[in-house]
C-alpha positions as CSV (number, residue, x, y, z in Angstrom):
1,M,5.5,-49.5,-41.0
2,A,7.1,-51.7,-43.6
3,R,10.9,-51.2,-43.9
4,P,11.0,-48.4,-41.2
5,G,13.1,-45.4,-42.0
6,E,13.1,-41.6,-41.8
7,I,9.6,-40.4,-42.6
8,T,9.8,-37.9,-45.4
9,G,6.1,-37.2,-46.0
10,L,2.6,-37.4,-44.4
11,A,-0.8,-36.7,-45.8
12,F,-4.3,-37.0,-44.2
13,D,-7.6,-37.2,-46.0
14,S,-10.3,-36.1,-43.5
15,L,-13.2,-37.3,-45.6
16,T,-12.0,-40.9,-45.6
17,G,-9.8,-41.0,-42.5
18,R,-6.8,-42.2,-44.5
19,V,-3.2,-41.4,-43.7
20,A,-0.4,-41.7,-46.2
21,V,3.2,-42.1,-45.1
22,C,6.4,-42.3,-47.1
23,N,10.0,-42.8,-46.0
24,R,13.6,-42.9,-47.2
25,N,13.5,-46.6,-47.8
26,A,11.2,-46.1,-50.8
27,V,8.1,-47.2,-49.0
28,V,4.7,-45.6,-49.4
29,Q,1.9,-46.8,-47.1
30,V,-1.7,-45.9,-46.7
31,F,-3.7,-46.5,-43.5
32,V,-7.3,-45.9,-42.3
33,I,-7.8,-44.6,-38.8
34,D,-10.9,-46.2,-37.2
35,A,-13.2,-44.8,-34.5
36,H,-10.8,-46.2,-31.8
37,A,-7.8,-44.4,-33.3
38,S,-6.3,-47.7,-34.5
39,L,-4.5,-47.9,-37.8
40,R,-5.5,-50.5,-40.5
41,N,-3.1,-51.0,-43.4
42,V,-4.8,-50.3,-46.8
43,F,-1.7,-50.8,-48.9
44,S,2.1,-50.7,-48.8
45,V,4.4,-50.4,-51.8
46,T,8.1,-50.1,-52.3
47,I,9.0,-48.1,-55.4
48,S,12.4,-49.0,-56.8
49,H,14.7,-46.2,-57.8
50,H,12.4,-43.7,-56.1
51,I,12.9,-41.9,-52.7
52,P,9.6,-40.3,-51.9
53,K,9.8,-36.8,-50.3
54,S,6.1,-36.1,-50.0
55,V,2.7,-37.7,-50.6
56,A,-0.7,-36.3,-51.4
57,F,-4.3,-37.5,-51.9
58,V,-6.1,-36.5,-55.1
59,R,-9.8,-36.9,-55.9
60,S,-11.0,-37.1,-59.5
61,G,-14.7,-37.9,-59.7
62,H,-15.2,-41.1,-57.7
63,S,-11.5,-42.1,-58.0
64,Q,-9.0,-41.5,-55.2
65,T,-5.4,-41.5,-55.9
66,V,-2.2,-41.2,-53.9
67,L,0.7,-39.3,-55.5
68,S,4.3,-39.7,-54.4
69,F,6.8,-37.0,-55.3
70,G,10.5,-38.0,-55.7
71,M,13.3,-36.5,-53.7
72,Y,16.1,-36.4,-56.3
73,D,14.4,-37.1,-59.6
74,G,11.2,-34.9,-59.3
75,K,9.1,-37.8,-60.6
76,M,5.6,-38.6,-59.5
């Protein structure tokens, strides 16, 4: 995990095998779990001035989005 810290949120999308993780160091990462239970990084982002407290996957048509909810500011 990039910039390891206290994990504040996890989400799993069973249709795609993706896992989203966020932590107190403002990092949100998405991984894919393959058939051998290995993790492959899809993306990693640090969001300045945002401490994510939870993450969620959202589907809208063919689009898949990852939402991050802020701990102190309530922003997405």
